[in-house]
TITIDO-316458 format. One record per residue (C-alpha): residue number from 1; residue in one letter; x, y negated, z negated. Coordinates in pm, whole numbers, m for minus. Example, Ala and Ser with C-alpha at 12.3 -4.5 7.8 and 13.67 -1.06 7.14 Angstrom:
2
{rec 1; "A"; {1230; 450; m780}}
{rec 2; "S"; {1367; 106; m714}}
***
This chain:
81
{rec 1; "M"; {m3231; 3796; m4822}}
{rec 2; "K"; {m3512; 3721; m4577}}
{rec 3; "V"; {m3413; 4016; m4357}}
{rec 4; "V"; {m3467; 4256; m4648}}
{rec 5; "E"; {m3810; 4109; m4722}}
{rec 6; "T"; {m3908; 4126; m4356}}
{rec 7; "T"; {m3793; 4488; m4329}}
{rec 8; "Q"; {m3987; 4583; m4642}}
{rec 9; "F"; {m4295; 4409; m4505}}
{rec 10; "Q"; {m4261; 4596; m4175}}
{rec 11; "I"; {m4235; 4930; m4356}}
{rec 12; "V"; {m4547; 4850; m4560}}
{rec 13; "W"; {m4723; 4745; m4239}}
{rec 14; "G"; {m4625; 5078; m4081}}
{rec 15; "I"; {m4774; 5266; m4375}}
{rec 16; "I"; {m5096; 5065; m4339}}
{rec 17; "L"; {m5110; 5153; m3968}}
{rec 18; "I"; {m5069; 5523; m4047}}
{rec 19; "L"; {m5345; 5508; m4307}}
{rec 20; "A"; {m5573; 5326; m4062}}
{rec 21; "G"; {m5511; 5597; m3802}}
{rec 22; "I"; {m5593; 5868; m4054}}
{rec 23; "G"; {m5905; 5675; m4151}}
{rec 24; "V"; {m6022; 5668; m3789}}
{rec 25; "F"; {m5975; 6046; m3763}}
{rec 26; "Y"; {m6168; 6091; m4087}}
{rec 27; "R"; {m6462; 5874; m3979}}
{rec 28; "I"; {m6514; 6003; m3623}}
{rec 29; "P"; {m6711; 6318; m3721}}
{rec 30; "Q"; {m6932; 6108; m3948}}
{rec 31; "V"; {m7006; 5829; m3699}}
{rec 32; "M"; {m7045; 6020; m3371}}
{rec 33; "P"; {m7382; 6184; m3452}}
{rec 34; "K"; {m7524; 5842; m3537}}
{rec 35; "L"; {m7393; 5696; m3210}}
{rec 36; "A"; {m7534; 5989; m3012}}
{rec 37; "E"; {m7883; 5906; m3142}}
{rec 38; "I"; {m7874; 5566; m2970}}
{rec 39; "E"; {m8009; 5606; m2616}}
{rec 40; "T"; {m7766; 5359; m2465}}
{rec 41; "F"; {m7463; 5555; m2588}}
{rec 42; "A"; {m7602; 5908; m2553}}
{rec 43; "S"; {m7474; 5959; m2199}}
{rec 44; "I"; {m7121; 5831; m2271}}
{rec 45; "T"; {m7066; 6000; m2608}}
{rec 46; "P"; {m6763; 6203; m2488}}
{rec 47; "F"; {m6594; 5887; m2358}}
{rec 48; "I"; {m6658; 5704; m2685}}
{rec 49; "K"; {m6521; 6000; m2880}}
{rec 50; "F"; {m6208; 6000; m2661}}
{rec 51; "C"; {m6162; 5626; m2719}}
{rec 52; "F"; {m6190; 5663; m3096}}
{rec 53; "Y"; {m5938; 5947; m3103}}
{rec 54; "F"; {m5705; 5750; m2876}}
{rec 55; "I"; {m5723; 5450; m3109}}
{rec 56; "G"; {m5645; 5678; m3405}}
{rec 57; "I"; {m5344; 5827; m3226}}
{rec 58; "V"; {m5212; 5484; m3126}}
{rec 59; "L"; {m5243; 5354; m3484}}
{rec 60; "F"; {m5078; 5663; m3633}}
{rec 61; "C"; {m4791; 5676; m3382}}
{rec 62; "G"; {m4738; 5300; m3400}}
{rec 63; "G"; {m4704; 5321; m3777}}
{rec 64; "I"; {m4456; 5607; m3752}}
{rec 65; "K"; {m4252; 5416; m3492}}
{rec 66; "K"; {m4251; 5100; m3705}}
{rec 67; "I"; {m4134; 5289; m4014}}
{rec 68; "Y"; {m3871; 5483; m3817}}
{rec 69; "N"; {m3727; 5169; m3657}}
{rec 70; "N"; {m3713; 4976; m3984}}
{rec 71; "M"; {m3572; 5265; m4186}}
{rec 72; "G"; {m3286; 5270; m3935}}
{rec 73; "T"; {m3228; 4902; m4012}}
{rec 74; "V"; {m3226; 4975; m4386}}
{rec 75; "K"; {m2982; 5267; m4347}}
{rec 76; "K"; {m2755; 5059; m4124}}
{rec 77; "R"; {m2754; 4772; m4373}}
{rec 78; "N"; {m2680; 5006; m4665}}
{rec 79; "S"; {m2386; 5166; m4482}}
{rec 80; "E"; {m2234; 4822; m4416}}
{rec 81; "E"; {m2244; 4726; m4783}}
***
């Protein structure tokens, strides 16, 4: 019974990761102009933008991988029953 609950939790966690990645992609165009106004960050704005997009990609892909791996566990368990 605990394996089912853990698998369900992992799938929900994967969905949360995907939504967080999408949220990062949504916020980048809104935040970057404000960061560019700060003198300290003005010269490294492209690097900061790259880092934000990289974080978004990692979150999104990590969520997809987590869901994919745990859906395989669910399908395997259902075929055994």
